[in-house]
Short mmCIF file of the C-alpha atoms (twelve columns), coordinates in Angstrom:
data_MODEL
# 
_entry.id   MODEL 
# 
loop_
_atom_site.group_PDB 
_atom_site.id 
_atom_site.type_symbol 
_atom_site.label_atom_id 
_atom_site.label_alt_id 
_atom_site.label_comp_id 
_atom_site.label_asym_id 
_atom_site.label_seq_id 
_atom_site.Cartn_x 
_atom_site.Cartn_y 
_atom_site.Cartn_z 
_atom_site.pdbx_PDB_model_num 
ATOM 1   C CA . MET A 1   -182.770 178.182 -129.640 1 
ATOM 2   C CA . MET A 2   -184.945 180.459 -127.643 1 
ATOM 3   C CA . THR A 3   -188.561 180.463 -128.621 1 
ATOM 4   C CA . SER A 4   -191.140 183.056 -127.029 1 
ATOM 5   C CA . GLU A 5   -195.335 183.226 -126.564 1 
ATOM 6   C CA . THR A 6   -197.579 184.823 -125.029 1 
ATOM 7   C CA . HIS A 7   -198.273 184.764 -120.601 1 
ATOM 8   C CA . ASP A 8   -200.919 185.876 -118.725 1 
ATOM 9   C CA . VAL A 9   -199.444 189.067 -117.355 1 
ATOM 10  C CA . GLY A 10  -198.927 191.045 -120.902 1 
ATOM 11  C CA . GLY A 11  -195.429 190.152 -121.358 1 
ATOM 12  C CA . ARG A 12  -193.534 187.469 -123.750 1 
ATOM 13  C CA . GLU A 13  -192.254 184.621 -121.814 1 
ATOM 14  C CA . ILE A 14  -188.741 183.160 -122.860 1 
ATOM 15  C CA . SER A 15  -188.110 180.237 -122.647 1 
ATOM 16  C CA . ASP A 16  -184.613 177.826 -123.276 1 
ATOM 17  C CA . PRO A 17  -184.653 174.365 -122.459 1 
ATOM 18  C CA . GLY A 18  -180.630 174.101 -121.463 1 
ATOM 19  C CA . CYS A 19  -179.632 176.480 -118.328 1 
ATOM 20  C CA . GLN A 20  -183.545 177.558 -118.067 1 
ATOM 21  C CA . ASN A 21  -184.651 173.916 -117.443 1 
ATOM 22  C CA . MET A 22  -181.621 172.832 -114.932 1 
ATOM 23  C CA . VAL A 23  -182.189 175.596 -112.921 1 
ATOM 24  C CA . GLY A 24  -185.927 176.234 -113.116 1 
ATOM 25  C CA . TYR A 25  -186.063 179.712 -113.336 1 
ATOM 26  C CA . GLU A 26  -189.002 181.764 -115.326 1 
ATOM 27  C CA . THR A 27  -188.436 185.016 -118.150 1 
ATOM 28  C CA . ILE A 28  -190.821 187.523 -119.060 1 
ATOM 29  C CA . ILE A 29  -190.697 190.582 -121.107 1 
ATOM 30  C CA . ASP A 30  -192.489 193.449 -120.894 1 
ATOM 31  C CA . ALA A 31  -194.689 195.562 -123.750 1 
ATOM 32  C CA . SER A 32  -191.302 198.339 -121.971 1 
ATOM 33  C CA . GLY A 33  -188.456 196.002 -122.901 1 
ATOM 34  C CA . ILE A 34  -187.907 195.057 -119.071 1 
ATOM 35  C CA . CYS A 35  -187.469 191.690 -118.362 1 
ATOM 36  C CA . THR A 36  -188.033 189.706 -115.033 1 
ATOM 37  C CA . VAL A 37  -186.474 186.634 -114.278 1 
ATOM 38  C CA . THR A 38  -188.016 184.636 -111.076 1 
ATOM 39  C CA . LEU A 39  -187.047 181.405 -109.619 1 
ATOM 40  C CA . GLU A 40  -189.056 179.198 -106.679 1 
ATOM 41  C CA . VAL A 41  -185.715 178.822 -103.576 1 
ATOM 42  C CA . ALA A 42  -185.692 175.408 -103.410 1 
ATOM 43  C CA . ALA A 43  -183.109 173.298 -101.497 1 
ATOM 44  C CA . ARG A 44  -180.787 172.291 -104.854 1 
ATOM 45  C CA . HIS A 45  -180.020 176.091 -104.643 1 
ATOM 46  C CA . LEU A 46  -178.867 176.433 -101.627 1 
ATOM 47  C CA . ASN A 47  -175.157 177.131 -100.721 1 
ATOM 48  C CA . ARG A 48  -174.268 174.401 -97.184  1 
ATOM 49  C CA . HIS A 49  -174.988 177.521 -95.155  1 
ATOM 50  C CA . GLY A 50  -178.193 177.302 -96.417  1 
ATOM 51  C CA . ILE A 51  -179.304 180.297 -98.241  1 
ATOM 52  C CA . LEU A 52  -178.854 181.199 -101.824 1 
ATOM 53  C CA . HIS A 53  -175.756 180.128 -103.597 1 
ATOM 54  C CA . GLY A 54  -173.856 183.136 -104.860 1 
ATOM 55  C CA . GLY A 55  -173.528 180.927 -108.487 1 
ATOM 56  C CA . MET A 56  -177.531 180.792 -108.582 1 
ATOM 57  C CA . VAL A 57  -177.848 184.634 -107.997 1 
ATOM 58  C CA . ALA A 58  -175.458 185.371 -110.931 1 
ATOM 59  C CA . THR A 59  -177.257 183.002 -113.504 1 
ATOM 60  C CA . VAL A 60  -180.892 184.748 -112.667 1 
ATOM 61  C CA . MET A 61  -178.974 188.450 -113.070 1 
ATOM 62  C CA . ASP A 62  -177.339 187.310 -116.129 1 
ATOM 63  C CA . VAL A 63  -180.370 185.891 -117.496 1 
ATOM 64  C CA . ALA A 64  -182.411 189.367 -116.850 1 
ATOM 65  C CA . CYS A 65  -180.307 191.349 -117.584 1 
ATOM 66  C CA . GLY A 66  -178.971 189.808 -121.331 1 
ATOM 67  C CA . ASN A 67  -182.441 189.646 -122.215 1 
ATOM 68  C CA . THR A 68  -183.106 192.971 -121.391 1 
ATOM 69  C CA . ALA A 69  -180.089 193.829 -123.776 1 
ATOM 70  C CA . ALA A 70  -181.281 191.838 -126.442 1 
ATOM 71  C CA . GLN A 71  -184.796 193.890 -126.292 1 
ATOM 72  C CA . TYR A 72  -182.311 196.975 -126.285 1 
ATOM 73  C CA . PHE A 73  -181.095 196.148 -130.029 1 
ATOM 74  C CA . ASP A 74  -184.417 194.532 -131.105 1 
ATOM 75  C CA . PRO A 75  -187.512 194.727 -129.993 1 
ATOM 76  C CA . ASP A 76  -188.662 190.991 -130.976 1 
ATOM 77  C CA . GLY A 77  -185.480 190.130 -128.289 1 
ATOM 78  C CA . ARG A 78  -183.923 187.979 -130.944 1 
ATOM 79  C CA . ALA A 79  -180.183 189.116 -130.477 1 
ATOM 80  C CA . ALA A 80  -177.577 187.367 -130.152 1 
ATOM 81  C CA . LEU A 81  -174.875 188.529 -127.622 1 
ATOM 82  C CA . VAL A 82  -172.699 187.823 -124.653 1 
ATOM 83  C CA . THR A 83  -171.692 188.853 -121.815 1 
ATOM 84  C CA . VAL A 84  -168.640 191.638 -121.641 1 
ATOM 85  C CA . ALA A 85  -169.290 192.281 -117.677 1 
ATOM 86  C CA . LEU A 86  -171.663 191.151 -114.888 1 
ATOM 87  C CA . ASN A 87  -170.336 192.958 -111.754 1 
ATOM 88  C CA . LEU A 88  -172.623 192.488 -108.836 1 
ATOM 89  C CA . SER A 89  -173.212 193.537 -105.106 1 
ATOM 90  C CA . TYR A 90  -174.557 191.033 -103.107 1 
ATOM 91  C CA . ILE A 91  -176.717 193.004 -100.329 1 
ATOM 92  C CA . ALA A 92  -178.642 190.199 -97.715  1 
ATOM 93  C CA . SER A 93  -178.878 186.777 -98.402  1 
ATOM 94  C CA . THR A 94  -182.482 184.268 -98.218  1 
ATOM 95  C CA . LYS A 95  -183.275 181.687 -97.791  1 
ATOM 96  C CA . ILE A 96  -186.215 179.377 -99.481  1 
ATOM 97  C CA . GLY A 97  -189.088 181.069 -101.211 1 
ATOM 98  C CA . ARG A 98  -189.658 183.537 -104.371 1 
ATOM 99  C CA . VAL A 99  -187.150 185.710 -105.708 1 
ATOM 100 C CA . ALA A 100 -187.328 187.977 -108.416 1 
ATOM 101 C CA . ALA A 101 -184.756 189.490 -110.827 1 
ATOM 102 C CA . THR A 102 -185.176 193.266 -112.711 1 
ATOM 103 C CA . ALA A 103 -183.635 194.724 -115.046 1 
ATOM 104 C CA . ARG A 104 -183.519 197.805 -117.511 1 
ATOM 105 C CA . ALA A 105 -181.566 199.220 -119.869 1 
ATOM 106 C CA . THR A 106 -179.672 202.183 -119.365 1 
ATOM 107 C CA . GLY A 107 -177.756 202.524 -122.752 1 
ATOM 108 C CA . GLY A 108 -175.270 201.862 -125.332 1 
ATOM 109 C CA . GLY A 109 -174.655 201.776 -128.842 1 
ATOM 110 C CA . LYS A 110 -175.206 199.736 -131.999 1 
ATOM 111 C CA . SER A 111 -172.705 196.509 -130.578 1 
ATOM 112 C CA . THR A 112 -172.733 197.766 -126.980 1 
ATOM 113 C CA . ALA A 113 -175.698 197.733 -124.372 1 
ATOM 114 C CA . HIS A 114 -174.947 198.599 -120.659 1 
ATOM 115 C CA . VAL A 115 -178.058 197.330 -118.207 1 
ATOM 116 C CA . LEU A 116 -178.619 197.601 -114.458 1 
ATOM 117 C CA . GLY A 117 -180.594 195.191 -112.541 1 
ATOM 118 C CA . GLU A 118 -181.635 194.300 -108.970 1 
ATOM 119 C CA . LEU A 119 -183.188 191.479 -107.415 1 
ATOM 120 C CA . HIS A 120 -185.749 191.378 -104.522 1 
ATOM 121 C CA . ASP A 121 -187.375 189.058 -102.313 1 
ATOM 122 C CA . ALA A 122 -191.280 188.460 -102.278 1 
ATOM 123 C CA . ASP A 123 -191.087 190.716 -99.037  1 
ATOM 124 C CA . GLY A 124 -189.553 193.643 -101.871 1 
ATOM 125 C CA . ARG A 125 -186.391 192.984 -99.833  1 
ATOM 126 C CA . LEU A 126 -183.230 193.993 -102.302 1 
ATOM 127 C CA . LEU A 127 -180.131 191.159 -101.997 1 
ATOM 128 C CA . ALA A 128 -178.093 191.831 -105.202 1 
ATOM 129 C CA . THR A 129 -177.625 194.658 -107.795 1 
ATOM 130 C CA . ALA A 130 -175.570 194.432 -111.244 1 
ATOM 131 C CA . THR A 131 -174.079 196.466 -114.063 1 
ATOM 132 C CA . ALA A 132 -174.008 194.759 -117.203 1 
ATOM 133 C CA . ILE A 133 -172.321 195.345 -120.704 1 
ATOM 134 C CA . PHE A 134 -173.185 193.077 -123.152 1 
ATOM 135 C CA . ARG A 135 -171.831 193.288 -126.919 1 
ATOM 136 C CA . ARG A 136 -173.999 191.693 -129.727 1 
ATOM 137 C CA . ILE A 137 -172.376 188.993 -131.883 1 
ATOM 138 C CA . ASN A 138 -173.110 187.405 -135.132 1 
ATOM 139 C CA . PRO A 139 -174.188 184.201 -134.551 1 
ATOM 140 C CA . ARG A 140 -172.145 180.807 -136.279 1 
# 
C-alpha cells in the first residue's frame, strides 16, 4: 500500500515498501503534479560495464511517469493504474552518483494518461527520455 507524508521541499513523499526499498530511490510529487524520482547510483545499480544498468533507468522512469499519471487522475495521487507503454531513449551513460527522473502529464482522458519523462545526472546532463501511457484500473 502506498503512503504519503509531507517532505521538506514542499512536495509529498511517496513510500512503497516493495521495489522502492529494493532499488533505493526516493519519490517526491510537487504541488503541480510533477513527480521526481532520485536515485543515488551505487555499485549494485551498475551493469558489467560499470555504468547504470538500463533496467534501473527503466525502473526510475516508470516510477516517475506512473506517479505523475496517478496525479493526473487524482490530485491525491491515489489512482490505481498500470503501465500500457513505456518507450525509452537512452541518450548517455552514467556511473556512481545521483540521478533524477522527472515527468509531466501531457494529456489523456477518463482512463488513459500520456506522460513525458527525462532522466538527468547531478550535472544536469540528459541521460534518457521516456514517453509513457498509463491506464486507470479498478483494484481487485
